[in-house]
N, C-alpha and C positions, 0 to 999 in steps of 0.2 A: 633799377626803380625800387622806391619805397613809399609807402604811405604812412601820414601822420594825421589823420582827423582834427586834430589841435593847431596845428601848424597851418601858418596862413597860405593861402594859395598861390603859387610861383608857376609864372608863364616862362617858358625859355624860346627863344626863338634862335636856331643855328641856320646860318647860310655859307655859302661856300663861294668863293670868286676867285678870279686872276687876275693878276696884276705882274704881269709879266712885260709888259711894254714901256718902255723909257718914254716921254716927251724930247723929240728932236727935230728942232725948227730947220737943221739943213734935211732931214730925212723926210719933213711933211709931216712929222707926228705931233698935232697939238696937245696941249696939256689937258683939254678934254677928252680928246681921245685915247689917253695913259691915263683915263680914270676907271676904277672899279667901282661899280655903286650896288650896294646891298638895300633894297628895301626892306621894310618891318611892315608886313599888311596889318590892316585893322586897324580897329580904334581902341583907344585907353582912356581912361580915367585916370586924368594926371593926379587930382587929389586923393586917390586910393592908393598909388604906389608909394609904397616905403622906399626901395631902392632900386635902381636900375645901373647895370653895368655892360660896357661895351668893352669886348675884347678882341682883339687883332692878332692876328697869327702868321706871320710871316718871316719867308726863306730869302735870302740873300740882299736884306735891308740893311747898308750898315749906317743911314742916317749921319754919316760924313762927307766931307770935302764937295764933290759934285755929284754926290748921289742922294742929292735932296727929295725929301718925300714929305707928303701931307695929309693927314687922316682928318677927315670931316665926320662930325655927327650933327646931323640937321644943321645949324647955322654957325657952329662952332668949328674952330679948326685948330689943330695939333702939329706942331710942324717938328719933323725928324724925331718922331718917339720910336723907330723900330730901327733900333740899335745893336743888333745880334752879331752884325758882321757880315760881310759876303759869304762866306759857308757855314755862318750860323741860323739859328732861329732863335727870332726877334718877337717879344710878346709885350704887349701895348693893353693895358686895364685901364680903364679909367670910369668914376662912379657919375654916372652922365644923367641922374635923376631931375635936378634943375635944368635939365634942355629937352627933356622931352617934351612932346606935342600931342594933344588928342587924336591925330593923325598924320599917315605919312611920315611917319621917322624915318631917316636913311642915316647910312654908313657909306663915305666913300674913302679910297686910298686913290691917290695921285705920286704918280714918280714923275721928277724931272730929270 
């Protein structure tokens, strides 16, 4: 950590989730059950936010063939953005400033 009194204030939210369940109608696992939700608590003044980024790091997410997945941020959806391969690490980063709301921001990952 470092401090710079002339720099703008930054807030960092770190969350950890687990997205190890795959939706499977035959096995009785619904898409909702195969969704990991990460809430970002607190209120923000969207007018004062100059930038906001969502970064998701996942393993074993191919984003190809039958291994479809979705990443949601609030009401926005991004399809098959984790493409590191079944034995690799996938990193998805998106500027989400225009998608912010004043309260109850959240990200979700769903594997189909």
